[in-house]
C-alpha positions in Angstrom: 76.3 42.9 8.2 74.6 43.9 4.7 70.9 43.1 4.7 69.6 40.5 2.2 67.3 42.6 -0.2 65.0 41.4 -2.6 62.7 43.1 -5.2 59.6 41.0 -6.0 57.6 43.1 -8.4 59.4 44.2 -11.6 58.1 44.7 -15.0 60.1 44.6 -18.3 59.8 45.6 -21.7 58.0 42.2 -22.5 54.9 44.0 -20.8 54.7 47.7 -20.1 58.3 48.1 -18.6 60.8 50.1 -20.3 63.9 47.8 -19.7 64.8 44.3 -21.0 65.3 41.6 -19.0 69.3 42.0 -19.3 69.0 45.7 -18.2 66.8 44.7 -15.1 69.2 42.0 -14.0 72.0 44.3 -14.4 70.2 46.9 -12.4 69.4 44.5 -9.6 73.0 43.5 -9.4 74.1 47.0 -9.2 71.7 47.4 -6.1 73.2 44.5 -4.4 69.8 42.5 -4.4 69.9 38.8 -3.6 66.8 38.0 -5.7 64.2 39.5 -8.1 61.0 38.5 -9.5 59.8 39.2 -12.9 56.1 39.9 -12.7 55.0 41.4 -16.2 51.5 42.0 -17.0 50.0 38.9 -18.9 53.3 37.8 -20.0 56.1 35.2 -19.0 58.3 35.9 -22.0 61.1 37.9 -20.3 61.7 34.9 -17.6 64.0 32.9 -19.5 66.0 35.9 -20.7 66.2 37.0 -16.9 67.5 33.7 -15.8 70.2 33.5 -18.6 71.2 37.2 -17.9 71.7 36.1 -14.3 73.5 32.9 -14.7 76.8 32.8 -12.7 76.0 36.0 -10.8 74.1 34.7 -7.7 71.2 36.7 -8.4 68.1 34.4 -7.8 65.2 35.0 -10.2 61.8 34.3 -9.1 59.3 33.5 -12.0 56.2 35.3 -11.7 53.2 37.0 -13.8 50.6 39.6 -12.8 47.0 39.1 -13.6 44.3 41.4 -13.9 40.9 40.8 -12.0 37.5 42.2 -12.6 35.5 41.7 -9.4 32.9 43.6 -7.8 33.8 46.6 -10.0 37.5 46.7 -8.6 40.5 46.7 -10.9 42.3 43.9 -8.8 45.8 42.7 -9.4 47.0 39.5 -8.5 50.7 38.2 -8.4 51.5 34.8 -9.2 54.9 33.6 -7.9 57.1 30.6 -8.5 54.6 29.6 -11.2 55.4 26.8 -13.7 55.8 29.5 -16.5 56.0 26.8 -19.3 52.6 25.2 -18.3 50.5 24.9 -21.3 47.4 26.1 -19.4 49.2 29.1 -18.3 50.5 30.1 -21.9 47.1 29.1 -23.5 45.3 31.7 -20.9 48.0 34.3 -21.6 47.5 34.3 -25.3 43.9 34.9 -24.7 44.6 37.8 -22.4 46.8 39.4 -25.0 44.2 39.2 -27.7 41.9 40.7 -25.4 44.5 43.5 -24.6 45.0 44.3 -28.5 41.1 44.6 -28.9 40.9 46.8 -25.7 43.8 49.0 -27.4 41.9 49.3 -30.7 38.9 50.7 -28.7 41.1 53.1 -27.0 42.5 54.4 -30.1 38.9 54.6 -31.6 37.9 56.6 -28.8 40.8 58.8 -29.3 40.1 59.4 -32.7 36.3 60.4 -31.9 37.8 63.0 -29.5 39.9 64.4 -32.4 43.2 62.8 -31.7 44.3 61.3 -34.9 46.5 58.4 -33.5 47.0 55.4 -35.4 46.9 51.6 -34.1 49.8 51.0 -36.0 51.9 53.6 -34.2 50.8 52.2 -31.1 51.7 48.6 -32.1 55.1 49.7 -33.3 55.7 50.9 -29.9 54.4 47.9 -28.1 56.4 45.5 -30.1 56.0 41.9 -29.1 54.7 43.1 -25.6 51.0 42.7 -24.5 49.3 45.9 -25.4 48.6 48.3 -22.6 47.6 51.8 -21.9 51.3 52.9 -21.3 52.1 52.0 -24.9 49.3 54.2 -26.1 50.5 57.0 -23.6 53.9 56.6 -25.1 52.4 56.9 -28.6 50.5 60.1 -27.8 53.8 61.6 -26.3 55.7 60.6 -29.5 53.1 62.2 -31.7 53.2 65.2 -29.6 49.3 65.1 -29.0 50.5 65.4 -25.2 53.4 66.9 -23.5 54.2 64.1 -21.2 53.2 60.7 -20.2 51.4 61.8 -17.0 49.4 64.3 -19.2 48.3 61.4 -21.4 46.9 59.5 -18.6 45.3 62.8 -16.9 43.7 64.0 -20.3 42.8 60.7 -21.9 43.8 57.5 -20.5 43.0 57.4 -16.7 40.3 55.6 -15.0 38.0 58.4 -15.5 39.2 59.9 -18.4 37.2 60.0 -21.8 39.3 57.4 -23.9 39.5 54.8 -20.8 38.3 51.3 -21.6 38.2 48.7 -18.7 40.0 45.5 -19.1 38.1 42.3 -19.4 39.9 40.2 -16.7 39.5 37.0 -14.9 37.2 36.5 -11.7 39.4 36.3 -8.6 38.2 32.8 -8.3 39.5 32.1 -12.0 42.8 33.9 -11.3 43.7 32.3 -8.1 42.8 28.8 -9.4 45.1 29.6 -12.7 48.0 30.6 -10.3 47.6 27.4 -8.2 47.0 25.2 -11.2 50.6 26.1 -12.5 52.1 25.4 -8.8 52.2 29.2 -8.0 51.5 31.3 -4.9 48.7 33.9 -5.3 49.4 37.3 -3.7 47.3 40.6 -3.8 49.2 43.3 -5.2 49.3 46.9 -3.6 46.4 46.6 -1.6 46.6 50.3 -0.6 46.6 51.3 -3.9 43.6 49.2 -4.6 41.8 50.5 -1.4 39.1 47.7 -1.1 40.4 46.0 2.2 36.9 44.8 2.0 37.8 42.2 -0.5 40.5 40.7 1.4 38.3 38.4 3.6 36.7 37.2 0.2 40.0 36.6 -1.4 41.3 34.6 1.4 38.2 32.2 1.2 39.3 31.6 -2.5 42.6 30.8 -1.6 44.8 33.9 -1.6 48.1 33.1 -0.2 49.6 36.5 0.5 49.7 40.4 0.7 52.1 42.8 -0.8 52.6 45.1 2.2 55.8 46.6 1.0 55.3 48.7 -2.1 56.7 52.0 -3.4 53.1 53.5 -2.8 52.6 52.1 0.7 53.8 54.7 3.3 54.9 53.5 6.6 51.3 53.4 8.1 49.9 51.4 5.2 52.8 48.9 5.4 52.4 48.4 8.8 48.6 47.9 8.4 49.0 45.4 5.7 51.6 43.4 7.8 49.1 43.3 10.6 46.2 42.0 8.2 48.5 39.4 7.0 49.2 38.2 10.3 45.4 38.2 11.2 44.6 36.2 8.0 47.6 33.8 8.1 48.8 35.3 4.8 52.6 35.6 3.8 53.9 39.1 2.9 55.8 40.1 -0.2 57.1 43.4 -1.4 58.5 45.1 -4.5 59.1 48.3 -6.2 56.5 47.7 -9.1 59.3 49.0 -11.4 58.3 50.0 -14.8 61.3 51.8 -15.7 61.8 55.8 -16.0 58.5 56.9 -16.9 57.3 60.1 -15.3 60.9 61.4 -15.6 62.0 59.6 -12.7 64.9 57.2 -11.7 63.9 53.5 -12.0 62.6 52.5 -8.7 64.2 48.9 -9.0 65.5 47.9 -5.6 64.6 51.3 -3.8 62.6 49.4 -1.1 64.0 47.3 1.7 62.3 44.0 1.1 63.8 41.3 3.2 64.7 37.9 1.9 62.6 36.2 4.3 59.8 37.2 1.8 61.3 34.6 -0.7 61.5 32.2 2.0 58.0 32.4 2.8 57.0 32.0 -0.8 58.8 28.7 -1.2 57.3 27.5 2.0 53.9 28.2 0.9 54.5 26.5 -2.6 55.8 23.3 -1.0 52.5 23.5 1.5 50.2 24.0 -1.7 52.1 21.1 -3.5 51.6 18.6 -0.5 48.0 19.4 -0.6 47.7 20.4 2.8 
């Protein structure tokens, strides 16, 4: 019997992914997935497009968003699932995040200019289009203008966390992010905890109302996956998983649907949402 598989961490061109919502839906159908979650960074613009593209196909679209948290010096990412993505509260905050992203991008370009890289903000914005500005757009601009030979080189030389043009994001606190997700009827999940490498933060996040851990992730090996499955069980958290697909950057095939994430992760999200709504 064919396993019911899902992918609950996908980015589109509405943030820093390379594929449109329609292309993402088509790839998910080609992979035989039962459900996908659109979890763009600081954007919910692709969700309606994905729902429209999937209409009549049987593919379930889970509305989501990925928020950045600056807590205790760590760059924490929180996934909000089953959010009311039309809620004025969320849309207002997203507009604020997008303005902050633009100003951050300008600072990165200024730093690049100081380093002798004559990149123009207009070039970066042309690549970003309507999407919230992020480092991947700057990296794409550096490649296009031939200041670097590859996306990977752009991050290694200029844009990575310890590189000379890096500028930290101005994010929410963990408490603010979890409260925001809950306020729009969403479920809050810690993204790729093995990549974060700060298990010491998990008890703190649980106290704030964290609902789950992303145990399945393309950068989690078998040992890491088992570790976070155990931690989730220990703290009474649900488990999610996904490819964290951004497209084909780094010259690789898109990872969408490559992981075997079981459908019961979706069932758990829906159960948790009902529990939150009941006020239990």
